[in-house]
C-alpha positions as CSV (number, residue, x, y, z in Angstrom):
1,M,159.6,28.6,105.4
2,K,160.0,29.6,101.8
3,L,161.1,26.1,100.8
4,K,158.1,24.7,102.7
5,A,155.7,27.0,100.9
6,L,157.2,26.1,97.5
7,L,156.9,22.4,98.3
8,I,153.2,22.7,99.4
9,G,152.5,24.7,96.2
10,W,154.1,22.0,94.0
11,I,152.2,19.2,95.7
12,A,148.9,21.2,95.2
13,C,149.7,21.6,91.5
14,V,150.3,17.9,90.8
15,M,147.9,16.3,93.2
16,P,145.2,14.2,91.6
17,V,141.6,15.5,91.4
18,H,139.1,12.7,91.7
19,A,135.4,13.1,90.8
20,S,133.0,10.3,90.6
21,E,129.3,9.8,89.8
22,Y,127.3,6.7,90.6
23,R,123.7,6.2,89.5
24,V,121.3,3.4,90.0
25,V,117.7,3.4,88.7
26,S,114.8,0.9,88.7
27,G,111.7,1.2,86.7
28,V,109.1,-0.2,84.4
29,D,109.1,-0.1,80.6
30,N,106.0,-0.9,78.6
31,N,107.7,-1.6,75.3
32,P,111.4,-2.5,75.7
33,Y,111.7,-3.9,72.1
34,R,110.0,-0.9,70.5
35,L,107.4,-3.1,68.8
36,A,104.6,-1.6,66.6
37,D,102.0,-3.6,68.5
38,G,103.7,-3.3,71.9
39,G,102.9,-0.9,74.8
40,N,101.1,-3.4,77.0
41,E,104.2,-5.0,78.7
42,Q,105.3,-4.4,82.2
43,A,109.0,-5.0,81.9
44,I,110.9,-4.4,85.1
45,F,114.5,-3.2,84.7
46,T,117.4,-2.0,86.7
47,A,120.1,0.3,85.3
48,V,123.5,1.2,86.7
49,S,125.9,3.9,85.6
50,V,129.4,4.7,86.9
51,D,131.8,7.5,85.9
52,Q,135.2,8.1,87.4
53,D,137.4,11.1,86.6
54,L,141.1,10.7,87.5
55,S,142.7,14.0,86.8
56,K,146.0,15.5,87.8
57,Y,147.0,19.1,87.5
58,I,150.4,19.8,86.1
59,G,151.2,23.3,87.0
60,K,148.6,26.0,87.1
61,N,147.2,25.8,83.6
62,N,147.6,22.2,82.5
63,R,145.8,19.0,83.4
64,M,146.1,15.3,82.5
65,F,142.9,13.4,82.7
66,I,141.7,9.8,82.6
67,D,137.9,9.2,82.5
68,V,136.5,5.7,82.8
69,G,132.9,4.7,83.0
70,G,130.2,2.2,82.1
71,D,126.5,1.6,81.9
72,G,124.3,-1.4,82.1
73,V,120.6,-2.2,82.0
74,L,119.1,-5.6,83.1
75,Y,115.5,-6.6,82.4
76,Q,113.7,-9.2,84.3
77,G,111.6,-12.2,83.1
78,D,110.9,-12.7,79.4
79,F,112.7,-9.4,78.4
80,Q,116.3,-10.3,79.1
81,D,117.1,-9.9,75.4
82,A,116.7,-6.1,76.0
83,D,119.7,-6.1,78.3
84,A,122.6,-3.9,77.2
85,W,125.9,-2.6,78.5
86,S,128.7,-0.3,77.5
87,A,132.1,0.7,78.8
88,R,134.3,3.7,77.9
89,A,137.6,5.3,78.7
90,R,139.2,8.6,77.8
91,V,142.7,9.8,78.2
92,G,143.9,13.3,77.4
93,F,145.5,16.6,78.2
94,K,143.9,20.0,78.8
95,S,145.6,23.4,78.7
96,K,144.4,26.9,79.2
97,R,145.9,30.4,78.9
98,R,144.4,33.6,80.2
99,S,145.4,37.2,79.7
100,P,144.7,40.0,82.3
101,E,141.9,41.0,80.1
102,V,139.0,38.9,78.9
103,F,140.8,36.7,76.4
104,H,141.3,33.0,77.1
105,F,142.5,30.1,75.0
106,K,141.9,26.5,75.8
107,T,143.0,23.3,74.1
108,R,142.2,19.7,74.6
109,L,143.7,16.5,73.1
110,Q,142.2,13.1,73.9
111,V,141.9,9.5,72.9
112,E,138.6,7.7,73.6
113,G,137.6,4.0,73.5
114,E,134.1,2.7,73.7
115,I,132.5,-0.8,73.7
116,K,128.8,-1.3,73.2
117,R,126.9,-4.6,73.5
118,K,123.2,-5.2,72.8
119,T,121.2,-8.1,71.3
120,Y,119.7,-7.3,67.9
121,I,115.9,-7.8,68.1
122,E,113.7,-8.1,65.1
123,R,111.2,-5.3,65.3
124,S,108.4,-7.3,63.6
125,T,108.6,-10.2,66.0
126,G,110.2,-9.1,69.2
127,Q,112.6,-12.1,68.9
128,V,116.3,-12.3,68.3
129,A,116.9,-11.3,64.7
130,D,117.8,-13.9,62.2
131,F,118.8,-13.9,58.5
132,G,118.9,-16.9,56.2
133,G,117.9,-19.1,59.2
134,E,120.9,-17.9,61.3
135,E,120.7,-15.7,64.3
136,I,122.4,-12.3,64.0
137,A,122.1,-11.3,67.6
138,E,125.5,-9.4,67.6
139,R,124.9,-7.5,64.4
140,F,125.3,-4.0,66.1
141,D,127.9,-4.8,68.8
142,T,130.7,-2.3,68.3
143,N,134.2,-1.3,69.4
144,T,135.1,2.4,68.8
145,V,138.4,4.3,69.0
146,R,138.3,8.1,68.6
147,F,140.9,10.8,68.5
148,R,139.7,14.3,69.3
149,T,141.1,17.9,69.4
150,V,139.2,20.9,70.7
151,I,140.4,24.5,70.5
152,D,138.3,27.0,72.4
153,A,139.1,30.8,72.2
154,K,137.3,33.7,73.8
155,P,138.6,36.9,72.1
156,L,135.8,39.1,73.4
157,S,133.7,39.1,76.6
158,W,130.6,38.2,74.6
159,L,132.1,35.8,72.0
160,R,133.6,32.3,72.0
161,S,134.8,30.4,69.0
162,I,135.3,26.6,69.1
163,I,136.9,24.2,66.6
164,D,136.2,20.5,67.3
165,V,138.0,17.9,65.1
166,S,137.8,14.2,65.5
167,A,138.7,10.9,63.7
168,E,137.2,7.6,64.7
169,R,137.1,4.0,63.6
170,V,134.1,1.8,64.4
171,N,134.5,-2.0,64.3
172,Y,131.4,-4.2,64.2
173,L,132.3,-7.5,66.0
174,E,130.3,-9.7,63.7
175,D,129.7,-8.7,60.0
176,Y,127.8,-11.9,59.0
177,A,129.1,-11.4,55.4
178,S,128.9,-15.1,54.9
179,L,125.1,-14.8,55.1
180,G,125.0,-12.0,52.5
181,L,124.8,-9.0,54.8
182,S,126.8,-5.8,54.2
183,E,129.9,-5.2,56.4
184,L,129.4,-2.1,58.5
185,D,132.9,-1.2,59.7
186,Y,133.8,2.4,58.9
187,E,136.2,5.3,59.5
188,Q,134.9,8.8,60.0
189,G,136.4,12.3,60.2
190,T,134.4,15.2,61.7
191,A,135.0,18.9,62.0
192,V,132.7,21.4,63.8
193,A,133.1,25.1,63.8
194,K,131.0,26.7,66.5
195,L,130.3,30.3,67.8
196,K,128.7,31.2,71.1
197,F,127.8,34.8,71.7
198,R,125.9,36.7,74.4
199,L,124.4,39.9,73.0
200,A,122.5,40.7,76.2
201,D,121.8,39.0,79.5
202,P,120.3,36.6,80.1
203,L,120.4,35.3,76.4
204,T,123.2,33.2,74.9
205,F,123.2,32.1,71.3
206,S,125.2,29.5,69.5
207,L,125.7,28.6,65.9
208,A,127.6,25.5,64.6
209,A,128.5,24.1,61.2
210,P,129.4,20.4,61.3
211,I,130.8,18.3,58.4
212,S,131.7,14.6,58.4
213,V,133.0,12.1,55.9
214,R,132.3,8.4,56.6
215,R,134.1,5.7,54.6
216,Y,133.0,2.1,54.9
217,L,135.9,-0.3,54.7
218,N,134.2,-3.1,52.8
219,R,130.6,-2.1,51.9
220,R,129.3,-1.6,48.4
221,A,127.2,1.3,47.3
222,R,123.8,0.8,45.6
223,D,122.2,2.1,42.4
224,I,118.9,3.9,42.6
225,D,117.0,0.6,42.3
226,G,118.7,-0.7,45.4
227,N,121.1,-3.1,43.6
228,L,124.7,-3.4,44.8
229,I,127.3,-1.7,42.6
230,A,130.4,-3.9,42.2
231,N,133.9,-2.5,42.9
232,T,132.6,0.4,44.9
233,D,133.3,1.5,48.5
234,L,130.3,3.3,50.1
235,E,131.0,6.8,51.5
236,Y,128.8,9.3,53.2
237,T,129.2,13.0,53.5
238,Y,127.3,14.7,56.3
239,Y,126.9,18.5,56.5
240,G,124.4,20.8,58.2
241,I,123.8,23.6,60.6
242,E,122.9,23.8,64.2
243,A,121.5,26.8,66.2
244,G,120.8,27.2,69.9
245,M,119.6,29.6,72.5
246,V,119.9,29.6,76.3
247,I,117.8,31.8,78.6
248,K,119.0,32.0,82.1
249,P,117.4,34.9,84.0
250,S,118.5,33.5,87.4
251,A,120.5,30.7,89.0
252,A,117.2,28.9,89.6
253,F,115.8,28.9,86.0
254,R,117.3,27.8,82.7
255,L,115.7,27.2,79.3
256,S,117.6,25.9,76.3
257,L,116.3,25.6,72.7
258,K,118.2,23.8,69.9
259,A,117.4,23.1,66.2
260,A,119.5,21.3,63.7
261,Y,119.4,20.3,60.0
262,E,121.6,17.6,58.4
263,Q,122.0,16.4,54.9
264,R,123.6,13.1,54.0
265,D,124.9,12.3,50.5
266,D,126.4,9.1,49.3
267,N,129.2,8.9,46.8
268,E,127.4,7.0,44.0
269,S,123.7,7.1,42.9
270,G,122.2,8.9,45.8
271,Y,120.3,5.9,47.0
272,Y,121.3,6.6,50.6
273,D,120.8,10.4,50.5
274,R,118.9,11.6,53.5
275,T,117.8,14.7,55.3
276,R,117.2,15.0,59.0
277,Q,115.8,17.7,61.3
278,R,116.0,17.9,65.1
279,V,114.5,20.2,67.7
280,A,115.2,20.0,71.4
281,V,113.8,21.9,74.4
282,N,115.1,21.6,77.9
283,M,113.8,23.5,81.0
284,R,115.2,23.4,84.5
285,Y,113.8,25.1,87.6
286,A,115.3,24.8,91.1
287,F,113.6,25.6,94.3
288,G,115.3,24.9,97.6
289,D,116.7,21.4,97.5
290,N,114.3,20.4,94.7
291,M,114.6,20.6,90.9
292,L,112.1,20.1,88.0
293,R,113.3,19.2,84.6
294,L,111.2,19.1,81.4
295,R,112.7,17.8,78.2
296,G,111.3,17.5,74.7
297,F,112.9,16.2,71.5
298,Y,111.5,16.0,68.0
299,S,113.3,14.4,65.0
300,S,112.3,13.8,61.4
301,R,114.2,11.8,58.8
302,E,113.5,11.4,55.1
303,L,115.3,9.2,52.5
304,R,114.7,9.4,48.8
305,E,111.2,8.5,48.0
306,D,112.2,7.1,44.6
307,A,114.6,4.6,46.1
308,P,113.1,1.3,47.2
309,A,114.0,-0.5,50.4
310,A,117.2,-2.4,50.0
311,P,116.6,-6.1,49.4
312,A,118.0,-8.5,52.0
313,D,119.2,-5.8,54.2
314,P,117.6,-5.7,57.7
315,T,119.4,-2.4,58.5
316,D,116.9,-0.4,56.4
317,Y,114.3,1.0,58.8
318,G,111.8,2.6,56.3
319,R,112.2,5.6,54.1
320,T,110.7,8.2,56.4
321,R,110.6,8.5,60.2
322,D,109.4,11.2,62.6
323,G,108.5,11.4,66.2
324,Y,109.2,12.8,69.6
325,T,110.4,12.0,73.1
326,A,109.2,13.9,76.2
327,S,110.2,13.5,79.8
328,F,109.5,14.9,83.2
329,V,112.0,14.7,86.1
330,F,111.6,15.7,89.7
331,E,114.9,15.7,91.7
332,R,115.7,16.3,95.3
333,R,119.1,16.8,96.8
334,F,120.1,15.6,100.3
335,G,123.3,14.7,102.1
336,F,124.4,11.1,102.4
337,H,127.5,10.7,104.5
338,R,128.5,14.2,103.3
339,L,128.3,13.2,99.7
340,P,126.0,15.2,97.3
341,T,123.2,12.8,96.7
342,F,120.1,13.2,94.4
343,A,117.0,11.1,94.4
344,F,114.8,11.5,91.3
345,L,111.6,10.3,89.6
346,E,111.4,10.4,85.8
347,V,108.5,9.7,83.5
348,R,109.3,9.4,79.8
349,Y,107.2,8.9,76.7
350,Q,108.2,8.2,73.1
351,S,106.1,8.1,69.9
352,Y,107.6,7.5,66.5
353,D,105.9,7.0,63.1
354,N,107.5,5.3,60.1
355,S,106.7,4.8,56.4
356,D,107.1,1.1,57.2
357,P,104.5,0.3,60.0
358,I,106.8,-2.3,61.5
359,Y,109.1,0.4,62.8
360,A,106.4,2.7,64.2
361,Y,106.0,2.5,68.0
362,D,104.9,4.1,71.3
363,R,106.8,3.6,74.5
364,G,106.4,4.7,78.1
365,M,108.8,4.4,81.0
366,A,108.7,5.4,84.7
367,V,111.8,5.2,86.9
368,I,113.1,6.1,90.3
369,G,116.8,6.5,91.0
370,L,119.6,7.7,93.1
371,T,122.7,9.7,92.0
372,I,125.8,10.1,94.2
373,H,128.6,12.5,93.5
374,D,132.0,12.0,95.1
């Protein structure tokens, strides 16, 4: 009997844990190419998303995991150049340790890979972008490999400290250097120190300090007039601060507020120096099998006013940019062959201004969808 119990316990510890999510949506988009004079189209699209978590517990406190997933969106009619797809995979190891008291200590090591494909559309025309008479449709198609380590410690009942370190390499499939465009491949290292603390229910606060260094593998820096500087390798340093607050007075209601400031400095003249501010608000309210979600996001970006737009570089999208995205979601849960299933309706609106009128746009979307969890 004892041997049988041990055998059952061992099987339970190493058995795989499968979790899946499947989502399909269909809707209408009135400005799929984000054109300044758009907003009158009726582009019908269908989007599919799949996520599969293949995890296996190794003992009581350790877990090996493999996550795979993908997304795709297909537009009908004259808007097929707005199609896009991505695929991703993540392999890693998680470990946790708990004391009889409050303290816990978690670690995570993982390797991620991601592929993104989308046709580059010229925002002034709504057509496939070209440069020097040649199409550059694959300008922003990328393959990414990322290594990541996360350490999460909870020394007190009201305090958590998190260190998140990652290193990634992003490869752009087509650099079009023969046409005179800059090569965009880069390597980047990022470290984030984060604190979460609960001073009093139902409030939780967070404070984070991220810093990143991005090094382009074969891209020149520019002087303050926008001219390329020979024998240089462009680098960016990003640093900033993020603050957040979550209010959760009950299981039915949750409100989160986040604000962030980021500074970007280049390693030469400061031509690419930039500041960015972001504010996000998310509200969720559940009643019965129904849920309402309201989301709002505002962002503002400013480059140096005394630095002109780079000549012959279609990746420069104006010196200043600001705008918002707002969405409303109604969701209802019901059973589908004993699987948690959610039907939802979402209405989303975007409005962004830009110092270059070509890149200012308004966009509205309405979708209905179905999410199934396994």
